[in-house]
Backbone bond lengths (Angstrom), bond angles and torsions (degrees), N, CA, C in turn:
res aa  C-N    CA-C-N  psi(-1)  N-CA   C-N-CA  omega(-1)  CA-C   N-CA-C  phi
1 M - - - 1.526 - - 1.479 113.02 -
2 R 1.314 113.03 139.01 1.479 118.57 177.80 1.626 110.64 -68.70
3 T 1.179 116.44 118.88 1.549 117.63 -177.42 1.491 113.32 -79.78
4 D 1.332 113.17 -19.97 1.625 112.78 -172.69 1.513 106.20 -70.64
5 A 1.242 125.83 -16.14 1.482 127.70 178.24 1.629 112.21 -92.65
6 V 1.309 113.90 -10.84 1.430 120.47 -173.74 1.520 113.82 -113.88
7 T 1.286 118.38 132.38 1.409 123.72 171.50 1.591 114.28 -111.65
8 W 1.302 120.41 128.13 1.499 119.66 173.61 1.314 111.16 -99.71
9 H 1.340 114.59 143.07 1.491 125.56 178.82 1.537 104.42 -121.61
10 D 1.311 115.74 108.63 1.433 123.47 -178.99 1.433 119.46 -85.83
11 R 1.392 119.65 -23.49 1.431 125.97 -176.78 1.483 112.13 -96.71
12 S 1.358 113.74 139.64 1.431 123.62 175.74 1.435 111.76 -125.22
13 S 1.389 117.72 142.19 1.388 122.72 176.28 1.501 111.16 -68.05
14 R 1.370 116.79 161.56 1.465 120.01 171.10 1.434 113.08 -58.79
15 V 1.324 120.40 -38.67 1.410 127.07 178.56 1.516 110.50 -60.30
16 A 1.296 115.64 -43.41 1.468 122.75 -174.85 1.608 106.44 -66.55
17 L 1.280 117.35 -45.75 1.474 125.07 -178.70 1.473 112.44 -65.87
18 I 1.376 118.82 -38.49 1.466 119.13 174.23 1.472 112.04 -70.20
19 L 1.351 117.26 -37.46 1.462 119.94 177.76 1.612 112.23 -66.07
20 L 1.310 115.41 -40.34 1.479 121.87 174.44 1.539 111.91 -50.43
21 W 1.352 118.30 -47.09 1.374 120.74 -172.58 1.471 113.45 -82.90
22 V 1.366 114.75 -29.46 1.504 121.97 174.44 1.537 110.53 -63.80
23 V 1.322 114.14 -45.23 1.499 117.80 177.96 1.538 112.97 -69.31
24 R 1.336 115.18 -38.39 1.439 117.66 177.42 1.476 114.76 -62.90
25 I 1.293 114.78 -39.79 1.607 119.68 -172.49 1.532 107.50 -87.18
26 L 1.288 119.78 -35.41 1.373 120.01 -170.04 1.626 114.48 -107.99
27 F 1.278 118.32 -48.79 1.433 123.48 -171.69 1.543 110.15 -76.41
28 K 1.330 115.97 -53.09 1.564 122.05 -178.70 1.501 108.14 -49.46
29 P 1.416 121.61 -54.89 1.468 118.05 -176.69 1.478 113.76 -56.91
30 I 1.267 118.55 -37.38 1.562 120.51 -177.54 1.499 105.39 -70.67
31 L 1.251 127.89 -42.77 1.487 128.15 174.35 1.474 109.87 -56.93
32 S 1.250 121.24 -40.06 1.417 127.12 -170.19 1.605 106.57 -66.17
33 L 1.307 115.33 -38.17 1.486 122.98 176.17 1.448 120.65 -84.24
34 W 1.485 114.71 -16.02 1.400 120.84 -174.76 1.509 115.71 -59.10
35 P 1.373 117.87 129.31 1.481 115.34 -178.03 1.473 112.39 -67.04
36 S 1.353 114.79 143.76 1.548 121.01 -178.09 1.546 111.88 -93.67
37 N 1.278 114.54 8.56 1.511 118.20 -179.99 1.527 114.09 -75.07
38 D 1.284 118.89 177.00 1.497 117.13 179.87 1.577 113.27 -64.68
39 F 1.326 116.19 -27.66 1.492 119.39 178.03 1.531 108.65 -67.03
40 G 1.422 115.14 -49.06 1.447 117.31 178.39 1.495 115.77 -57.28
41 I 1.300 114.08 -43.95 1.491 122.87 179.78 1.603 112.40 -62.62
42 A 1.403 110.87 -40.53 1.439 117.24 177.30 1.535 113.08 -69.07
43 V 1.238 118.89 -32.34 1.420 119.88 170.48 1.481 114.66 -65.36
44 L 1.304 118.20 -44.97 1.501 123.55 173.39 1.444 112.05 -57.92
45 G 1.362 117.92 -37.56 1.485 124.13 177.53 1.453 115.15 -62.08
46 R 1.336 113.97 -21.06 1.474 117.85 178.51 1.518 110.63 -73.59
47 L 1.350 116.56 -16.42 1.387 119.65 -179.21 1.519 115.99 -54.88
48 S 1.300 115.13 -41.30 1.460 122.30 174.42 1.476 112.41 -55.94
49 W 1.341 114.56 -47.26 1.517 121.85 -178.85 1.570 106.75 -59.49
50 V 1.292 116.23 -52.46 1.482 119.65 -175.74 1.585 109.63 -60.82
51 V 1.297 119.11 -45.18 1.400 123.40 -178.85 1.514 113.98 -62.76
52 D 1.345 114.00 -36.97 1.389 121.42 178.49 1.609 112.83 -65.05
53 R 1.279 114.29 -29.22 1.453 114.76 178.13 1.505 118.21 -96.77
54 I 1.351 117.16 -12.28 1.429 116.97 176.22 1.550 112.14 -109.21
55 T 1.258 121.61 -0.42 1.502 128.71 -178.36 1.511 107.70 -109.32
56 P 1.291 118.58 108.05 1.555 119.31 177.77 1.587 107.34 -69.63
57 T 1.249 113.64 147.87 1.528 120.27 167.33 1.383 113.49 -81.40
58 P 1.383 119.19 122.73 1.472 120.89 -178.64 1.534 110.91 -56.01
59 R 1.384 111.60 138.94 1.430 116.47 -177.98 1.570 114.52 -70.56
60 A 1.353 109.52 -14.99 1.546 113.21 174.64 1.463 120.37 -59.43
61 V 1.352 117.13 -17.43 1.436 121.63 -177.02 1.498 108.83 -132.53
62 H 1.378 110.27 165.07 1.450 121.94 172.57 1.490 111.80 -104.52
63 V 1.297 121.78 127.01 1.455 124.60 178.25 1.441 109.27 -116.07
64 T 1.390 121.16 123.96 1.442 122.38 177.76 1.554 107.28 -132.88
65 Q 1.443 115.63 149.69 1.276 120.32 179.02 1.558 112.72 -75.25
66 T 1.258 119.12 144.94 1.448 122.57 -172.42 1.567 110.01 -147.61
67 E 1.318 115.32 -174.70 1.431 122.08 166.45 1.489 112.40 -159.59
68 L 1.347 117.04 144.92 1.454 122.60 173.45 1.443 111.48 -128.92
69 G 1.358 115.38 120.60 1.415 122.42 175.84 1.565 108.29 65.73
70 G 1.348 120.43 32.64 1.423 122.90 179.25 1.515 111.47 85.46
71 V 1.278 121.98 -6.09 1.484 128.75 179.61 1.531 109.54 -92.90
72 P 1.358 116.48 116.59 1.569 115.84 -176.66 1.508 104.09 -75.03
73 G 1.344 113.53 168.34 1.477 123.62 176.97 1.507 110.82 176.13
74 E 1.294 115.00 -167.58 1.466 122.95 -179.46 1.631 108.22 -118.41
75 R 1.282 116.83 150.24 1.384 127.60 174.70 1.523 107.34 -116.40
76 I 1.355 117.14 116.71 1.506 122.58 -175.57 1.512 105.92 -113.54
77 I 1.395 113.83 123.61 1.426 119.07 177.45 1.431 110.36 -124.82
78 S 1.415 118.86 135.58 1.394 123.87 168.35 1.480 111.14 -87.32
79 P 1.314 124.43 115.88 1.411 124.83 179.46 1.629 113.76 -77.10
80 K 1.306 114.64 -14.43 1.427 115.25 -178.56 1.514 109.60 -93.55
81 P 1.346 116.44 147.13 1.401 118.81 177.41 1.495 115.52 -70.23
82 V 1.316 119.84 144.05 1.446 120.71 176.60 1.493 114.11 -116.82
83 D 1.294 120.99 160.32 1.394 124.67 179.27 1.497 109.03 -67.36
84 D 1.326 120.94 130.23 1.473 121.74 172.86 1.446 111.73 55.50
85 P 1.355 120.11 58.37 1.514 121.70 -173.71 1.586 107.07 -74.24
86 L 1.370 111.08 165.10 1.458 120.02 170.50 1.555 107.79 -81.68
87 E 1.361 113.25 86.75 1.438 119.03 -174.22 1.560 110.73 -56.73
88 D 1.345 119.10 133.77 1.454 127.74 178.14 1.483 109.58 52.90
89 A 1.293 124.82 19.48 1.508 124.72 177.76 1.482 110.52 -89.32
90 T 1.349 109.83 160.25 1.567 117.00 177.97 1.581 102.29 -137.63
91 I 1.391 114.29 140.13 1.430 116.94 175.16 1.628 106.37 -115.58
92 L 1.387 104.23 132.87 1.468 111.68 -179.09 1.590 106.97 -113.58
93 Y 1.310 117.45 119.55 1.398 120.11 -170.33 1.488 114.01 -124.30
94 F 1.412 114.88 139.01 1.478 126.32 -173.62 1.533 104.22 -118.65
95 H 1.311 120.66 119.81 1.380 125.25 179.58 1.545 112.68 -74.27
96 G 1.330 118.40 157.18 1.480 122.61 174.37 1.446 111.79 -87.10
97 G 1.302 115.62 -167.55 1.519 123.96 -179.49 1.570 115.35 127.38
98 G 1.404 111.37 24.31 1.438 115.35 173.46 1.605 117.33 67.50
99 F 1.354 113.53 11.49 1.455 124.15 -178.04 1.492 112.59 70.63
100 I 1.441 115.00 19.18 1.351 115.93 -178.26 1.651 113.10 -129.07
101 F 1.337 114.54 -19.38 1.505 117.17 -178.18 1.554 106.48 -155.08
102 C 1.373 112.15 -177.15 1.406 126.85 -172.21 1.575 109.91 72.78
103 G 1.252 110.81 173.04 1.515 119.48 -171.90 1.505 111.80 -174.00
104 P 1.314 117.59 -173.26 1.557 116.84 -177.83 1.491 112.61 -62.15
105 S 1.301 120.48 -30.54 1.513 116.91 178.23 1.501 110.86 -69.01
106 T 1.304 123.30 -38.73 1.512 120.51 177.63 1.454 115.29 -68.95
107 H 1.414 120.03 -15.61 1.397 124.98 -179.73 1.546 111.76 -115.07
108 R 1.387 114.06 11.12 1.479 114.37 -179.54 1.457 119.64 -61.34
109 Q 1.311 116.26 -32.06 1.521 119.79 -176.78 1.503 106.10 -71.54
110 L 1.332 116.52 -38.76 1.503 115.05 178.04 1.658 114.35 -68.71
111 C 1.318 109.21 -39.21 1.475 109.48 176.26 1.525 113.01 -71.80
112 V 1.316 120.01 -32.93 1.475 122.09 170.74 1.581 108.94 -53.13
113 Q 1.305 116.41 -49.86 1.475 120.68 -176.17 1.513 105.53 -61.26
114 L 1.246 120.96 -45.57 1.461 122.06 -177.69 1.504 106.94 -55.77
115 A 1.300 121.01 -46.62 1.401 124.18 -175.36 1.562 110.49 -67.73
116 L 1.352 116.00 -36.67 1.445 118.08 179.46 1.502 111.65 -74.76
117 D 1.373 122.40 -35.53 1.378 125.14 172.16 1.496 118.15 -65.95
118 S 1.454 114.62 -37.34 1.439 118.28 -171.38 1.457 113.32 -98.99
119 G 1.349 116.74 -23.15 1.513 118.12 -168.70 1.496 114.91 76.06
120 A 1.332 118.26 -1.70 1.432 121.17 -175.89 1.579 110.68 -98.79
121 P 1.336 114.09 152.09 1.440 116.55 175.37 1.562 110.65 -68.60
122 V 1.321 116.75 142.63 1.486 125.83 -175.40 1.478 105.04 -116.34
123 Y 1.350 114.03 123.51 1.483 119.67 169.79 1.462 110.66 -104.25
124 S 1.341 120.04 112.45 1.494 126.12 177.45 1.380 110.21 -99.08
125 M 1.372 122.12 115.58 1.472 123.31 -170.84 1.408 115.09 -99.43
126 D 1.400 112.58 142.48 1.530 116.31 176.82 1.415 110.78 -101.66
127 Y 1.347 117.18 72.14 1.490 124.29 -177.19 1.582 108.87 -65.85
128 R 1.366 111.99 157.78 1.500 117.25 178.92 1.542 110.06 -74.46
129 Q 1.298 113.34 148.92 1.511 121.70 -174.78 1.448 109.27 -136.18
130 V 1.414 115.63 173.17 1.456 124.02 173.16 1.529 107.53 -60.07
131 P 1.369 117.33 136.75 1.455 129.36 8.75 1.530 115.43 -92.18
132 A 1.391 117.65 0.25 1.451 119.93 -177.13 1.560 110.23 -64.54
133 V 1.288 116.11 -39.52 1.448 119.50 178.57 1.485 108.12 -147.61
134 P 1.348 119.25 155.25 1.486 122.23 167.47 1.530 109.80 -71.66
135 I 1.326 112.92 -173.85 1.461 119.36 -176.29 1.595 110.33 -64.21
136 A 1.359 114.33 -32.65 1.415 114.70 -178.73 1.503 109.77 -61.39
137 G 1.430 121.00 -37.13 1.402 120.41 175.71 1.623 113.43 -64.58
138 S 1.283 112.20 -34.96 1.403 114.36 177.47 1.565 115.72 -65.76
139 V 1.331 108.84 -34.17 1.494 115.24 175.36 1.524 112.45 -65.48
140 Q 1.440 112.63 -44.89 1.414 113.01 178.84 1.505 115.22 -62.16
141 D 1.395 118.00 -40.26 1.476 117.42 172.84 1.430 112.35 -57.76
142 A 1.334 123.71 -43.60 1.437 130.90 174.72 1.619 108.54 -46.11
143 M 1.308 110.58 -54.89 1.406 115.70 -173.51 1.498 109.98 -73.26
144 N 1.277 123.52 -32.93 1.467 123.88 174.84 1.499 110.45 -63.56
145 A 1.219 114.29 -38.95 1.551 119.59 177.93 1.456 113.11 -64.41
146 Y 1.413 111.65 -40.07 1.463 114.73 -175.84 1.596 108.42 -77.14
147 T 1.326 119.33 -38.71 1.494 116.15 -179.53 1.473 107.75 -66.67
148 A 1.247 122.93 -32.29 1.485 128.37 -178.12 1.593 104.82 -65.05
149 L 1.290 113.68 -45.35 1.572 119.23 -178.54 1.399 108.89 -61.56
150 L 1.327 121.78 -43.45 1.405 124.36 177.84 1.587 113.91 -45.75
151 E 1.360 111.99 -33.20 1.507 117.17 -178.04 1.438 116.81 -81.29
152 V 1.417 116.04 -27.39 1.405 121.90 -174.88 1.541 120.89 -112.16
153 A 1.438 111.39 -10.28 1.454 117.15 179.38 1.487 110.53 -67.50
154 D 1.419 115.38 149.79 1.419 120.42 177.64 1.517 108.98 -52.06
155 D 1.222 120.90 -49.65 1.445 128.81 -179.18 1.520 112.18 -134.18
156 P 1.396 121.12 99.17 1.462 118.49 -178.37 1.504 117.32 -59.84
157 T 1.355 122.80 -9.78 1.372 125.04 177.13 1.516 110.44 -87.25
158 R 1.344 114.77 -5.69 1.470 119.29 179.83 1.441 115.33 -116.45
159 I 1.320 116.20 38.74 1.495 122.12 176.01 1.515 111.25 -93.48
160 V 1.304 112.50 128.03 1.491 116.66 -177.45 1.522 103.73 -115.57
161 V 1.353 118.52 122.34 1.423 123.78 -174.66 1.660 108.23 -105.32
162 G 1.338 117.86 126.80 1.353 119.39 177.23 1.540 114.89 -135.78
163 G 1.309 113.43 172.77 1.387 118.10 178.57 1.578 113.11 177.64
164 D 1.299 119.49 160.39 1.492 123.51 -177.90 1.592 104.38 -114.82
165 S 1.375 117.29 143.48 1.333 124.84 173.32 1.486 114.49 54.73
166 A 1.292 118.60 -112.90 1.585 123.20 175.63 1.490 103.63 -63.72
167 G 1.287 119.96 -41.69 1.462 122.56 -178.70 1.527 111.94 -60.26
168 G 1.358 112.09 -36.05 1.438 122.15 173.56 1.609 113.77 -59.07
169 Y 1.415 110.45 -42.61 1.421 118.07 173.23 1.609 108.16 -57.10
170 L 1.235 117.25 -52.18 1.444 119.49 -176.21 1.489 115.15 -63.14
171 A 1.367 116.50 -33.78 1.432 117.20 173.65 1.532 112.73 -69.31
172 A 1.253 117.13 -33.52 1.531 116.42 175.15 1.548 113.05 -74.52
173 K 1.328 115.04 -29.17 1.503 117.20 176.24 1.559 108.81 -71.09
174 V 1.354 118.40 -41.18 1.431 117.99 176.91 1.576 111.11 -57.05
175 A 1.310 117.92 -43.20 1.417 114.82 178.61 1.537 114.35 -68.21
176 E 1.251 118.51 -39.29 1.415 123.52 174.40 1.533 115.44 -60.85
177 L 1.358 115.71 -46.29 1.437 122.52 -179.88 1.522 115.25 -69.84
178 A 1.323 110.32 -35.45 1.519 117.65 173.87 1.526 111.52 -59.25
179 A 1.313 116.52 -43.20 1.441 119.95 -178.93 1.513 106.56 -74.03
180 R 1.301 124.17 -39.07 1.512 125.31 176.35 1.429 112.74 -61.12
181 R 1.340 121.48 -37.57 1.426 124.99 -177.25 1.474 111.96 -89.11
182 G 1.341 120.62 -6.61 1.424 124.21 177.21 1.545 114.68 72.98
183 I 1.318 117.29 29.91 1.404 124.81 175.17 1.489 108.22 -104.85
184 P 1.401 123.91 156.28 1.483 122.60 -176.18 1.504 112.08 -51.68
185 R 1.323 118.10 129.09 1.404 121.66 173.50 1.512 113.27 -77.16
186 P 1.277 118.08 157.31 1.417 122.80 172.55 1.512 109.00 -51.84
187 A 1.373 116.34 155.38 1.472 122.16 171.66 1.507 111.00 -72.55
188 A 1.292 117.51 -28.84 1.502 124.73 -179.05 1.504 110.44 -164.19
189 V 1.261 115.97 156.91 1.565 123.93 170.77 1.503 107.71 -120.87
190 I 1.289 109.34 139.94 1.559 119.78 179.04 1.564 103.19 -122.77
191 G 1.381 116.98 118.31 1.390 125.07 176.29 1.492 113.34 -118.21
192 Y 1.366 118.58 112.33 1.448 118.95 176.29 1.527 107.39 -97.58
193 S 1.321 115.58 108.51 1.444 122.79 -179.65 1.613 105.25 59.13
194 P 1.274 120.97 48.48 1.365 119.70 -175.27 1.519 111.74 -65.73
195 L 1.386 108.94 147.61 1.541 115.75 175.50 1.522 106.14 -95.11
196 L 1.377 112.49 103.55 1.541 115.72 -175.29 1.488 112.64 -103.27
197 N 1.284 119.83 -0.50 1.473 121.99 -179.23 1.585 107.68 -144.71
198 L 1.353 111.83 121.63 1.444 120.12 -179.68 1.475 112.85 -88.62
199 D 1.348 116.65 -3.84 1.523 123.14 177.67 1.428 109.51 -80.70
200 L 1.349 119.74 82.48 1.469 116.96 178.89 1.454 121.46 -58.65
201 D 1.238 119.89 -22.87 1.488 126.53 173.60 1.369 117.88 -68.05
202 K 1.474 112.91 -22.03 1.570 119.28 172.28 1.479 116.84 -87.71
203 H 1.307 116.79 1.35 1.551 118.88 179.52 1.362 108.69 -82.08
204 D 1.364 115.94 142.90 1.510 124.00 -177.28 1.569 105.25 -67.88
205 P 1.368 115.60 123.45 1.441 123.76 -177.39 1.460 109.71 -60.94
206 K 1.362 125.54 -29.67 1.445 127.02 -177.98 1.473 107.40 -64.69
207 Y 1.294 122.70 -37.87 1.447 122.24 -176.41 1.497 107.40 -79.80
208 M 1.315 116.60 -37.16 1.425 117.79 -175.53 1.495 110.58 -67.47
209 A 1.323 117.16 -39.34 1.465 119.94 -174.94 1.557 106.54 -74.09
210 R 1.318 121.98 -30.00 1.429 120.06 177.56 1.439 120.16 -92.03
211 D 1.385 115.98 -4.54 1.396 119.20 176.75 1.544 109.07 -59.06
212 A 1.343 114.65 126.45 1.447 118.87 -174.94 1.502 117.61 -75.51
213 Y 1.379 117.54 -12.60 1.425 124.24 -174.11 1.496 113.20 -120.72
214 L 1.374 119.15 -46.32 1.473 119.76 -169.53 1.530 110.13 -94.29
215 P 1.269 120.80 111.83 1.394 123.15 177.62 1.628 109.14 -83.45
216 I 1.375 115.90 125.40 1.463 119.00 -175.05 1.543 108.72 -65.65
217 K 1.304 117.84 -27.63 1.489 121.77 179.54 1.514 111.52 -58.50
218 A 1.402 112.81 -50.58 1.491 116.66 175.78 1.432 115.43 -63.47
219 L 1.336 120.40 -43.86 1.414 122.16 173.69 1.465 114.96 -56.91
220 G 1.383 116.06 -41.66 1.498 117.83 175.78 1.513 112.75 -62.37
221 K 1.269 118.06 -30.70 1.484 118.11 178.76 1.591 110.54 -78.33
222 I 1.250 117.85 -31.10 1.469 116.30 177.89 1.514 115.12 -84.88
223 R 1.300 118.32 -24.27 1.468 121.37 -176.28 1.616 113.98 -50.59
224 P 1.202 119.96 -43.45 1.452 116.96 175.66 1.550 117.49 -53.26
225 R 1.401 113.23 -35.67 1.373 120.30 172.33 1.486 119.10 -62.35
226 W 1.359 115.76 -23.15 1.466 120.00 179.96 1.494 111.69 -73.80
227 F 1.427 119.97 -19.46 1.479 122.11 -176.95 1.507 109.63 -118.96
228 A 1.379 122.94 19.10 1.371 123.36 176.45 1.590 109.36 -60.96
229 G 1.386 106.80 149.10 1.477 117.82 -178.17 1.542 110.54 79.34
230 E 1.368 114.30 -170.37 1.393 122.43 -169.56 1.553 110.03 -103.24
231 E 1.237 120.18 -11.86 1.435 123.88 -174.25 1.542 109.82 -65.73
232 A 1.324 121.94 123.68 1.374 120.44 -177.75 1.644 106.65 -97.37
233 I 1.379 113.82 158.24 1.407 119.33 178.58 1.493 106.95 -76.48
234 E 1.346 117.55 129.19 1.466 124.08 -178.01 1.533 107.33 -70.07
235 G 1.341 116.00 137.09 1.480 124.27 -174.96 1.486 116.39 72.80
236 E 1.317 121.83 -149.20 1.370 124.00 175.16 1.536 113.20 -71.46
237 M 1.367 116.22 139.35 1.479 118.40 179.97 1.548 108.50 -68.55
238 N 1.236 114.68 -36.22 1.436 120.21 -176.53 1.581 112.28 -115.47
239 P 1.301 121.88 111.09 1.466 127.07 179.41 1.500 111.52 -45.08
240 V 1.445 116.28 -38.32 1.458 118.05 -177.03 1.518 111.74 -62.58
241 D 1.339 121.59 -16.87 1.340 126.83 -179.61 1.455 116.79 -94.33
242 A 1.307 116.71 -8.16 1.442 123.04 -177.71 1.472 111.95 -74.03
243 D 1.329 114.77 163.39 1.484 122.97 -179.28 1.599 105.59 -68.24
244 P 1.337 119.00 123.67 1.473 117.61 -179.24 1.448 117.99 -59.13
245 A 1.399 112.41 -22.54 1.556 118.78 -176.46 1.525 105.07 -67.95
246 L 1.263 121.75 -15.25 1.539 118.99 -177.48 1.461 113.97 -77.82
247 F 1.338 114.25 -12.94 1.527 115.79 -165.67 1.540 106.51 -107.85
248 P 1.405 112.29 137.93 1.444 120.57 168.87 1.546 113.18 -71.41
249 P 1.314 116.00 -179.03 1.487 115.99 172.26 1.482 115.61 -47.14
250 M 1.378 118.72 133.91 1.431 123.35 -167.46 1.561 108.00 -127.12
251 F 1.305 116.57 134.05 1.510 126.34 175.51 1.542 104.76 -115.91
252 M 1.397 111.28 129.71 1.438 112.11 177.58 1.439 109.30 -142.71
253 C 1.398 114.53 164.77 1.490 116.11 176.25 1.569 106.80 -151.54
254 A 1.286 120.50 156.91 1.412 124.62 172.07 1.548 107.15 -155.26
255 A 1.399 111.99 147.72 1.416 118.95 169.21 1.557 114.60 -63.77
256 E 1.278 114.31 161.70 1.507 112.69 178.96 1.546 116.70 -64.46
257 Y 1.295 113.04 -32.35 1.452 116.41 176.19 1.475 109.76 -125.50
258 E 1.300 124.05 92.65 1.399 128.96 173.05 1.486 109.02 -151.73
259 L 1.314 117.20 157.57 1.486 114.66 -171.90 1.472 114.00 -75.00
260 T 1.400 121.13 -18.17 1.413 120.27 177.43 1.539 114.86 -78.86
261 R 1.360 115.55 -11.41 1.511 119.56 -177.39 1.459 116.62 -53.60
262 P 1.403 113.63 -53.62 1.600 113.54 -172.41 1.633 108.81 -60.55
263 D 1.346 113.52 -36.18 1.490 112.15 177.23 1.497 120.17 -70.42
264 V 1.300 110.45 -30.88 1.513 117.84 175.16 1.579 106.83 -66.45
265 E 1.288 114.72 -41.32 1.522 119.18 177.24 1.546 112.27 -60.83
266 I 1.288 112.34 -44.72 1.534 119.39 -176.41 1.630 103.88 -69.88
267 M 1.218 122.05 -46.54 1.459 124.60 178.16 1.500 108.68 -54.08
268 T 1.328 118.82 -43.38 1.416 127.16 -177.17 1.457 107.78 -61.54
269 E 1.364 116.94 -48.58 1.464 123.66 -179.19 1.521 109.73 -59.24
270 H 1.373 116.33 -51.44 1.464 121.91 -178.10 1.524 109.07 -57.72
271 L 1.203 119.22 -45.68 1.579 121.58 -175.63 1.558 105.53 -68.56
272 A 1.365 121.25 -52.55 1.411 122.01 -179.37 1.460 112.43 -55.96
273 S 1.306 117.39 -44.66 1.451 118.27 -178.34 1.551 114.35 -69.22
274 A 1.293 119.07 -18.55 1.392 127.39 178.93 1.518 112.35 -91.14
275 G 1.382 116.18 -3.58 1.450 124.42 178.14 1.602 107.31 80.85
276 R 1.252 121.19 19.56 1.416 118.87 176.90 1.517 109.16 -87.10
277 S 1.334 118.75 158.72 1.467 121.87 -178.30 1.569 107.58 -84.45
278 V 1.269 115.78 126.09 1.482 123.61 -179.97 1.424 110.93 -148.45
279 E 1.350 116.04 143.26 1.399 122.59 179.16 1.544 108.18 -142.04
280 T 1.452 113.03 120.92 1.466 112.69 -174.45 1.466 109.13 -128.78
281 H 1.406 117.09 143.51 1.451 122.91 -175.05 1.484 104.35 -119.55
282 L 1.392 119.24 125.07 1.491 123.24 171.71 1.482 105.61 -109.38
283 W 1.335 111.89 138.11 1.534 113.02 -169.93 1.498 108.81 -135.33
284 R 1.265 115.01 131.88 1.496 126.69 -179.16 1.560 109.20 -79.59
285 G 1.393 116.69 139.70 1.440 121.37 173.88 1.525 119.17 72.55
286 Q 1.380 113.32 24.80 1.479 122.03 -179.28 1.469 110.41 -109.93
287 I 1.295 119.76 164.93 1.512 126.85 170.22 1.507 105.08 -101.38
288 H 1.341 109.60 164.24 1.501 117.27 175.10 1.553 110.60 -56.73
289 A 1.326 110.97 133.33 1.524 123.38 173.73 1.521 108.82 56.73
290 W 1.264 118.32 45.09 1.542 122.88 -176.23 1.597 112.46 -60.29
291 P 1.397 116.93 -21.57 1.469 110.15 -179.11 1.496 113.28 -66.74
292 V 1.332 118.00 -11.07 1.520 118.76 177.58 1.566 110.50 -62.55
293 L 1.343 114.65 -22.50 1.495 122.63 -179.72 1.513 108.98 -84.79
294 A 1.260 121.82 28.06 1.551 123.53 -178.69 1.574 107.58 -55.90
295 R 1.307 111.72 146.57 1.336 121.11 178.42 1.548 116.38 71.21
296 A 1.332 112.61 3.99 1.459 120.42 172.88 1.534 112.40 -128.92
297 L 1.308 119.23 -16.59 1.441 121.57 -171.00 1.627 104.46 -129.88
298 P 1.283 118.55 117.62 1.514 115.07 178.94 1.463 116.39 -55.64
299 E 1.378 124.77 -35.29 1.407 124.08 -179.64 1.525 108.24 -77.01
300 A 1.259 122.37 -19.93 1.413 115.39 167.65 1.557 115.05 -70.32
301 M 1.284 115.41 -44.68 1.440 119.12 174.40 1.521 116.18 -56.41
302 E 1.307 111.73 -44.03 1.477 118.51 171.43 1.441 119.13 -55.01
303 L 1.331 116.12 -47.19 1.472 125.17 -176.13 1.567 106.16 -69.09
304 I 1.256 119.92 -48.07 1.465 121.54 176.39 1.486 111.07 -52.19
305 G 1.331 116.99 -47.88 1.544 118.53 172.15 1.384 114.96 -55.81
306 L 1.274 121.59 -44.73 1.483 125.33 178.51 1.604 109.72 -62.85
307 S 1.263 113.67 -39.03 1.509 114.94 179.90 1.514 113.36 -69.59
308 T 1.349 120.09 -39.91 1.431 124.14 -177.16 1.653 106.32 -71.86
309 R 1.338 119.32 -31.05 1.419 119.36 176.63 1.507 110.70 -71.73
310 F 1.368 118.29 -33.63 1.413 120.17 175.59 1.502 109.89 -66.79
311 A 1.338 117.35 -40.25 1.475 117.63 -179.28 1.518 109.24 -65.10
312 R 1.278 119.89 -35.44 1.441 123.50 177.33 1.454 112.01 -64.61
313 R 1.205 119.99 -38.92 1.570 122.89 173.85 1.510 107.49 -68.22
314 A 1.220 122.07 -41.20 1.483 121.59 178.13 1.455 115.69 -60.45
315 I 1.441 112.09 -41.30 1.473 113.81 175.91 1.513 116.15 -71.28
316 V 1.298 116.31 -32.59 1.515 118.41 169.30 1.408 109.08 -59.07
317 A 1.361 126.03 -44.95 1.369 129.59 -173.00 1.647 105.70 -64.85
318 V 1.223 115.26 -36.28 1.533 119.02 177.78 1.542 111.40 -66.22
319 D 1.442 113.68 -42.47 1.409 116.47 177.35 1.510 111.80 -66.97
320 D 1.303 122.63 -36.10 1.362 129.91 -177.50 1.644 112.32 -67.40
321 A 1.381 107.82 -33.89 1.449 111.95 176.34 1.493 117.83 -82.74
322 A 1.315 117.13 -13.62 1.450 128.73 -179.48 1.517 107.98 -67.05
């Protein structure tokens, strides 16, 4: 693997190490036993409702309800000026949650930090998930939101698309499908522990077994729900298999031991070998999609800052090429 596109982070804060073991000992076993039927998914879905009521919205930003292309979501704006802002840029964000749970409220702290770091408005979308639709429906919601944003963004050439885990999958699919459809591509893609391969049997068992958060048993039970019905996923099912030429500059991260890491590394190699702009950060002692813990975890704050700086460089490159 080409090392010039990858940065290793060996140090972990005490908070991160405590979190790693708490999640491994308590949370992962619970997920392993969680029922994958509609009732189990519905209970998980209440997580967003609970988080929305117990987590205060920071006063440093304005949060309003909105919609893009029929997809509901939140618009987060930082009214305070920031140093070196992403001028006229817009960030479109898709939350993770295995395509079954979470929503804008569970990822609000992350999106707030993106807005504070970038100075750009952040749209966090509440796309449809299992059991309402399979992944193909989630992909269509993501594309509907993106195409609508092209019409209302201050500058459609300065849209940054991001997501974590399943949301990272959607962010990559938006970039791929925009290129396939011949519409403007995002200026950059940000993927926090992005899920780039839906074929779970192709994942390295070493990383799956040592993932502190995601139990492969639970994912195996839910996977058939991802593909229910006859609707096929547009384009490549797995972004890691798509033509690298379809992708704009891409920022990715992965924990040392998590099931998404091997495909993040493969995607990095594909993009770098094709001459595409890519920056990847591998981090020791972290859990899957740790930037979701923004404002509580030092490494989350650091990584979000790295990603917004990457987006800034990507936008400058677009301007220089114009």
